C-alpha positions as CSV (number, residue, x, y, z in Angstrom):
1,M,-15.7,-32.9,10.8
2,D,-19.0,-31.3,10.4
3,D,-19.9,-28.9,7.6
4,S,-19.8,-25.7,9.7
5,Q,-16.2,-26.5,10.6
6,I,-15.3,-27.1,7.0
7,V,-16.8,-23.7,6.1
8,E,-14.7,-22.1,8.8
9,L,-11.6,-23.8,7.2
10,F,-12.6,-22.1,3.9
11,F,-12.9,-18.8,5.7
12,E,-9.4,-19.3,7.2
13,R,-8.2,-20.2,3.7
14,S,-6.9,-23.5,4.9
15,E,-6.2,-26.2,2.3
16,Q,-7.4,-28.7,4.8
17,A,-10.9,-27.7,3.8
18,F,-10.3,-29.6,0.5
19,T,-9.2,-32.7,2.3
20,E,-12.2,-32.7,4.6
21,L,-14.7,-31.9,1.8
22,S,-13.2,-34.6,-0.4
23,E,-13.5,-37.2,2.3
24,K,-17.2,-36.4,2.9
25,Y,-18.6,-35.6,-0.5
26,E,-16.2,-36.5,-3.4
27,K,-17.7,-39.9,-4.1
28,T,-21.3,-38.5,-4.5
29,C,-20.0,-35.5,-6.5
30,L,-18.2,-37.8,-8.9
31,K,-21.4,-39.8,-9.4
32,I,-23.4,-36.7,-10.1
33,A,-20.9,-35.5,-12.6
34,M,-20.6,-39.0,-14.1
35,N,-24.3,-39.3,-14.5
36,I,-24.4,-36.1,-16.5
37,L,-21.2,-36.4,-18.5
38,G,-20.8,-40.2,-18.9
39,N,-17.0,-39.8,-19.0
40,P,-14.9,-40.5,-15.9
41,D,-12.1,-38.0,-16.9
42,D,-14.6,-35.2,-17.5
43,A,-16.4,-36.0,-14.3
44,F,-13.1,-35.9,-12.3
45,D,-12.2,-32.6,-14.0
46,C,-15.6,-31.2,-13.3
47,V,-15.4,-32.0,-9.6
48,N,-11.9,-30.4,-9.4
49,D,-13.3,-27.3,-11.1
50,S,-16.0,-27.3,-8.5
51,Y,-13.5,-27.3,-5.7
52,L,-12.0,-24.2,-7.2
53,A,-15.4,-22.6,-7.6
54,L,-16.1,-23.4,-3.9
55,W,-12.8,-21.9,-2.9
56,N,-13.6,-18.7,-4.8
57,N,-17.2,-18.5,-3.4
58,I,-16.4,-19.1,0.3
59,P,-15.8,-16.4,1.5
60,P,-17.9,-14.3,1.0
61,Q,-20.7,-16.8,0.8
62,R,-21.5,-18.8,3.9
63,P,-23.8,-21.6,2.7
64,D,-26.4,-22.9,5.1
65,N,-26.0,-26.4,3.8
66,L,-22.5,-27.1,2.4
67,K,-23.3,-30.5,1.0
68,Y,-26.1,-29.3,-1.3
69,Y,-24.3,-26.1,-2.1
70,F,-21.3,-28.1,-3.3
71,Y,-23.6,-30.6,-5.1
72,R,-25.3,-27.7,-6.9
73,I,-21.9,-26.3,-8.0
74,V,-20.8,-29.8,-9.3
75,R,-24.1,-30.2,-11.1
76,N,-24.0,-26.8,-12.7
77,N,-20.4,-27.3,-13.8
78,A,-21.2,-30.7,-15.2
79,I,-24.1,-29.3,-17.2
80,K,-21.9,-26.6,-18.6
81,R,-19.3,-29.2,-19.6
82,F,-22.0,-31.4,-21.0
83,H,-23.2,-28.6,-23.2
84,Y,-19.7,-27.8,-24.3
85,N,-18.9,-31.4,-25.1
86,T,-22.1,-32.1,-27.0
87,A,-22.5,-28.9,-29.0
88,K,-24.0,-30.1,-32.3
89,K,-24.0,-33.7,-30.9
90,R,-26.4,-35.8,-29.0
91,N,-25.6,-37.6,-25.7
92,S,-28.5,-40.0,-25.4
93,Y,-28.2,-40.8,-21.7
94,Y,-28.6,-37.3,-20.2
95,D,-30.7,-36.0,-23.0
96,I,-33.3,-38.7,-22.5
97,A,-33.9,-37.6,-18.9
98,F,-34.5,-34.1,-20.1
99,E,-36.6,-35.1,-23.1
100,E,-38.9,-36.9,-20.6
101,L,-39.7,-33.5,-19.1
102,E,-40.1,-31.6,-22.4
103,D,-43.9,-32.0,-22.3
104,C,-43.9,-30.3,-18.9
105,I,-41.1,-27.8,-19.2
106,P,-40.0,-26.3,-22.5
107,A,-36.4,-26.3,-23.7
108,D,-34.2,-23.6,-22.2
109,N,-34.0,-20.7,-24.6
110,K,-32.5,-17.8,-22.7
111,T,-34.2,-14.5,-23.2
112,P,-35.0,-11.8,-20.6
113,E,-38.5,-13.1,-20.4
114,T,-37.5,-16.7,-19.7
115,E,-35.0,-15.7,-17.1
116,L,-37.8,-13.9,-15.2
117,L,-39.9,-17.0,-15.4
118,E,-37.2,-19.3,-14.0
119,K,-37.9,-18.2,-10.4
120,E,-41.6,-18.8,-10.9
121,L,-41.0,-22.2,-12.4
122,T,-38.7,-23.1,-9.5
123,D,-41.4,-22.2,-7.0
124,L,-43.9,-24.2,-9.0
125,L,-41.6,-27.2,-9.1
126,N,-41.0,-27.0,-5.3
127,S,-44.7,-26.7,-4.5
128,F,-45.3,-29.7,-6.8
129,L,-42.7,-31.8,-5.1
130,E,-43.9,-30.8,-1.6
131,K,-47.2,-32.4,-2.4
132,Q,-45.6,-35.7,-3.4
133,N,-44.9,-38.6,-1.0
134,T,-41.3,-39.2,0.1
135,V,-40.6,-42.0,-2.3
136,D,-42.0,-40.1,-5.3
137,R,-40.1,-37.0,-4.4
138,I,-36.8,-39.0,-4.1
139,V,-37.4,-40.8,-7.4
140,F,-38.1,-37.4,-9.2
141,V,-35.1,-35.6,-7.8
142,R,-32.8,-38.6,-8.3
143,R,-33.8,-38.8,-12.0
144,Y,-34.1,-35.1,-13.0
145,Y,-31.7,-33.4,-10.7
146,F,-29.0,-35.9,-10.1
147,G,-29.4,-37.6,-13.4
148,D,-29.5,-41.2,-11.9
149,S,-30.5,-44.0,-14.2
150,I,-33.8,-45.8,-13.6
151,A,-31.8,-48.9,-12.6
152,D,-29.9,-46.9,-10.0
153,I,-33.1,-45.3,-8.6
154,S,-34.6,-48.8,-8.5
155,Q,-31.8,-50.1,-6.3
156,K,-31.9,-47.0,-4.0
157,V,-35.7,-47.1,-3.3
158,K,-36.1,-50.9,-3.6
159,L,-38.7,-50.8,-6.3
160,T,-38.6,-52.5,-9.7
161,E,-37.4,-50.6,-12.8
162,N,-40.8,-50.9,-14.3
163,N,-42.4,-49.4,-11.2
164,I,-39.9,-46.5,-11.3
165,S,-40.7,-45.9,-15.0
166,V,-44.5,-45.8,-14.2
167,K,-44.0,-43.5,-11.3
168,L,-41.9,-41.1,-13.4
169,N,-44.5,-41.1,-16.2
170,R,-47.4,-40.4,-13.8
171,M,-45.4,-37.7,-12.0
172,R,-44.6,-36.0,-15.3
173,K,-48.3,-36.0,-16.1
174,K,-49.2,-34.6,-12.7
175,L,-46.4,-32.0,-13.1
176,K,-47.8,-30.9,-16.4
177,S,-51.3,-30.6,-15.0
178,H,-50.0,-28.7,-11.9
179,L,-48.1,-26.2,-14.1
180,Q,-51.1,-25.7,-16.4
181,K,-53.4,-25.2,-13.4
182,E,-51.0,-22.6,-12.0
183,G,-51.0,-20.7,-15.2
184,Y,-47.6,-21.7,-16.5
185,E,-47.8,-21.9,-20.3
186,I,-46.2,-24.9,-21.8
């Protein structure tokens, strides 16, 4: 069943929408949540919470791309759970991926000013990624959006782990330079 048909099932409030969605995307969603949370039980709960969020959002929303809409919900729920689970603690796996970007993008301190700058930062990140070749873009997104380990990325793109580490280091430097050139203060 294609995504538009699944969306229609949500609009009809049919529980079959969950079955179809689960068959297509649950494995990847569990991996996304697991990469962030590092705990299978939390990852499973997070994906289940995401099903409920999708049920509550469709309707009225009609996502253009159901797969990525659902992935974003899972990722956001996993990050919320991660912050809840690690308040005053440190989870080395996912924190390391974000620490790699700290020189480019400062930590998230919510203020009215930072919220206004988030859209600008998103646009700058997208323009940066558009200028990268396909492999570099995949490596960057897999690491910093999906939270994949360097070993997992290495297997996906058929490059050595060292090569992936070097690519990520160079891309972070390019990103920092791109952001500074565009006037984004770091």
